[in-house]
N, C-alpha and C positions, 0 to 999 in steps of 0.2 A: 416954236413957242413952248410946246410941251417938254421938249428936250432941255430947254433952258431952265424951265421951272424945276425939272428933276435934278439938274445940276446944282441949282441953288439950294434945293432941299437937302441934297447930299452934303453940300458944303456946310450948311447950318447944323446938320446932324454931327458931322465930324468936329465942328467948332465947339458944339455943346459937350461932346464926349471928351474933347481935350480939356475944356474948361473944368469939367467935373473931376478930372484926375487929381488925386491928392499928391501934393509935393512933399517928398521926404529927403533927408540927407543921410547918406550912409558913409561912415568913416572907414577908410581902408588904409593899409600900411604901404609905405612907399618903397620898402625893400624889395628888390627883384627876387621872386620866389617861384620861378616857373617849374612846373606848369600850373601851379596853384594860382599865382597872380604875379603880375609884373606891370611896369609902366612903360609904354611905348609912345613916343612923341606926345608926352603929356597925358596920355589916355590910359586908364586902368584897363588891363587886359587879363586873359587867362580863364581858367575854370570858374573862379569866383565871380568874375564879371558876367560870364554867360549865365551862371546860376542865378545871380541876383537880378539880372535883366529879365530872365524868364519868370521869376517870381513877381517882379514889378509889373510885367505885362499882364499876367494872370490876375493880379490884384488891382489893376487900374491905378498904378502909382507912377508918378513922375519923379525920377531919381536924380539927385545931384551927388556925385562922389567927391568926398574930401580926402585927398591923398596926403598923408602926413606920417612922420616917424611914429613908431609904436608907442613911445612914451607920451607923445602928444595925443595920440589916439585914445589912450586911457584917460587923459585929462578931458578931452572933448566929451567922452561918454559920461564921466563923472560930473561934468559941468552941465550935462543935459543939452549940449549944443549939437548933438547928432541924434538921429532917431534909431539907427542900428550901427553896430560895430562888427566888422569882419576882418580878421578872424579873432576868436577869443576862446578861452578854455577856463573852467573853474580853477585850475591849478596854476594859471599864469599870473605872476605878480600878485600873490595873495596879500602881501603887505600893503599894496596900493588900494585894495578893495575892501579892507576890513570894515565890516559894519555897513557897507553900502548895499542897497537892494538891486544887485545885478541879476537880471533875468537871462537865462541861457536857453538857446534852442536845443532841440534834440540833436544828437550827433549827426553831422553832415557827411564828412569824409574822414576816414581813418588816416593816421600817419604813424610813422616810426621815426623817432629821433635816435640815431645811432652813430657809429664811428667808422669813418673811412680811413684806410691805411694804405701805404705803398704795397703793391702786390707781394713783394718778397716777405712782408711781415704779416700776411694774412694767416690767422690761426696761431700766432705766436703767443697769444695769451695776454692777460691784463698787465703782467709785469713789464711788457715792452713799452707801455704807454707811460712816459714820464712827463711829457708836455702835451696837454690836451687843448685844442683850440676850439672855440665856439664864437658865435656872434654876440654882440652886446645885447643884454637883456634876456639871453637864453640861460636856462638853468639845467645843467646836466645832473638830474636828480640821482641817478644810479651811481654817480661818481662822487657824490658829495663827501662820503666817509673817507675815501682815499685822498680827496683834496684837503679835508680837515686834518688828516693824519700826516700830511706833508709828503705823501707818496706820489702825488700827481700835482703838477703845477698847471693852473688854469690860465690861459691867455685869451683875451677877447679881441675881436676885430669888428669894426662897425659895418663892414661889407662882407657878405658871404662869398662873393667872388674873390675878394682879397684874402679871405681865410683859406679858400681852396688853393690859391696860389702859394700861401704859406705851407700848406701840406705838400704841394708838388715840389717845393724847394727844400723840403725836409726841415723846415724851421719849427714845425710841430710834429709830434709822432702820430697824432690822430686828429681828424676833423669831425667834430660832433655837430650834426644838424639833421634836418629831414632827409632821409636817405633817397627819396624820389627826386627831391629838388637838387641835391648834390649830383646825382646821376645825370639829370637834365643839363645842369650847368657845365659839367665836364664835357658832355656832348656838344653843347653850344660853343665851348672853348676849343673844340677839336682835340680833346684829350680823353676820349673814351678809354676806360680801363687803366688810366694812369694812377688812379686811386680806386680802391675797391672796398665795398661794405663788408665789415667783419661781424656777422651775426652772433659770434661767440662772445663778443665783448658786451658789457652792460648797455642796455638800450631801453627806451621808453616807448610804449604804444598807447596812443590815446586818439582823440578826434578833434576836429575843428567844429566850432559852433558860431552862430551869430549871437550877439548879446545886446542888451539895452537896459539902461536905467530909466530913461524917459518914456519909452513906449513898450511896456510888456505886452500890450495888445498886438503890436506888430510881430513880436516874437511868436505869439500864439497863432497868428495868421500864417506866418512862415512855416511853422510846424504842420499846420493843417494842409498847406499847399504841398509840402514834401510828401505827406501821406497820400493826398489825393492824386498827385502827379508824380508818383515814384518813377514812372517810366522815363520822364524827362531827366530827373536826377541821375538815373542809371545811365541814360544815353550820354549825358555830359561827362559823367565819371569815366565811362569807357572811352570817350573821345580823347580825354587827357591822360588815360592810363592810371586812374586813381581808384582806390578802394572806397566803397560807399560808406561803410561804418567800421568802427573798431571797438573792441572791448573797453568798457569804461572802468575807471578806478584810479586810485592814487598812483601817480607816476613813480 
């Protein structure tokens, strides 16, 4: 009898705890971007999922992930239909955010967007790049002057994997994207070293953030959690081979 009562009490406690959890919606991008994030069998995976789940567990939040293209993700944030957006950056799509009260978290994970070339062209200099490939909605900031001057033609691909295949086939002279992600995708494709990062070419260093228009209070709670539980953030970054932070400034 005592055991039964204890079991009922435990069930009631768990039921109350579950009922007390606040439900939120986090909007995330559907583009495969391993190890940062990717979708597997309809589920959001990768570093971002582990990080956001850890935050949610600590903050007693019940999370629903909405997986959508980046442009739609911006719309959902602006329409206040999601509570948080991952990932975001103050310099991404500024024309879409003009005048909107977007609240950004502290930097989470640093990234470098740079150019992968065929190994034989490593270190050949900026003049070798005549056709630069990137994915739709990416802005190669350090290349804009050469693009405007007609020295470089920019071509966009809706798929990063498709863009890498263009680079492998020689249809673009350089692949511009997150250098860690391109390296991971080349590995996943069984093409390690078939393209190599050229750090001598113009590149951008910044960081990923979460953002919100609807819930600045959640952004503040996320920042506080990162400060209080920096060991978890560091452990997850190490698990996925990522840098924790990066210098901030205009790309």
